[in-house]
N, C-alpha and C positions, 0 to 999 in steps of 0.2 A: 525464534525457532531454531537457531543454530545450537542452542544449549540443550535441546530436548527433542531431537528428531523423532524419537520413537513415540512421542506423545501427541503428535499433531492432531490426530483424530479425537483424542480426549479433550483437547482444548477447544476444538471446533464444536464438539458435542456439548461442551459446557457453556458455549456462547461467545467465545472470543470473536471479535470482529475486526481485529487489526493485528497484523504480524509485526508491526513496528518498523524500524528502519532496516530493510533488507536491501542490499545493494549488489548488483552484478558488477559494479565498478570498483568497490573498495572492500577492504577487509573490515572486520568488526574490531575497531581499535580498543574497545573495552575488553573483549575476549578474543584476542588474536589467535589463540590456540584452537578456536572452534570456528571453522569457516562457515560462511553463510550457505544455506541450502541453495540449490539451483532454482531459478524461477520456474522452470518446467516442473520440477518436483513439487514445489509449493502449489502451483496451479493445478496439477493433476490430483494431488491429495486433497486440496480444498474442493475441487470439483467432485471427487468421489463421495464427499459428504454433503453435496448439494449447494456449494458456495462457489462464487466467482472471484478470482483474484483480480483486484483492481488497484492500480497504483494511485496514490493520492498525493496531493501537494503537501507542503509542511504545515499547512493550516487545514483543519477539518472543515468539510463543506458547510456545516451548520454555522460556522463563524464568519462566513462571507456571503452565503446564499440567502440566509434568513435575517441578516442584521447588518446595519451600517455602524454598529457600536464598536466593533473590534479592530477594524482596519481603517487607516486613513483612505480617503477616496481614491487617490492615485494608486496606492498599493492594491486596493480592492479591484480596481479596473484591470491592473496587470494580472492578478490572480484569476479574475473572471475570464480574461483572454486566454489563459492556459488551461482552463477547465471546461469540461462538458456540461450538459444541462443538469447533471446530478452533482456537480462539484468535484468530480474526479479528473485525473489527467486526461486531457483531450487526446484521443487516439488510443487510450487504454494501454494494456500491457504490450500490445503490438508495437507501440512506439519505442519500447525499450528492448524487447526480446524477439521481435519478429515473429511472434506466434500468429497462427491463422485463427 
């Protein structure tokens, strides 16, 4: 999203379901000239299109909630302990940004 801020709504309308690695802590090392958008901006613009901004773990929920095939048992247990019932980060965006 840091390379095309003017097009957020177009991407959401087209069906995007993941903003990729957006970090409030680091720069975009691939494109350092283009700072990450603020999480509040992404949240608000996503919400304006009817979507909820949810942080996810490095592994998509379907690869550990619905299958034992992709992660070793010990890693799956660790990931499950960090995730909510839908497989997203426990505590949601509030855990990172302090949003209400």
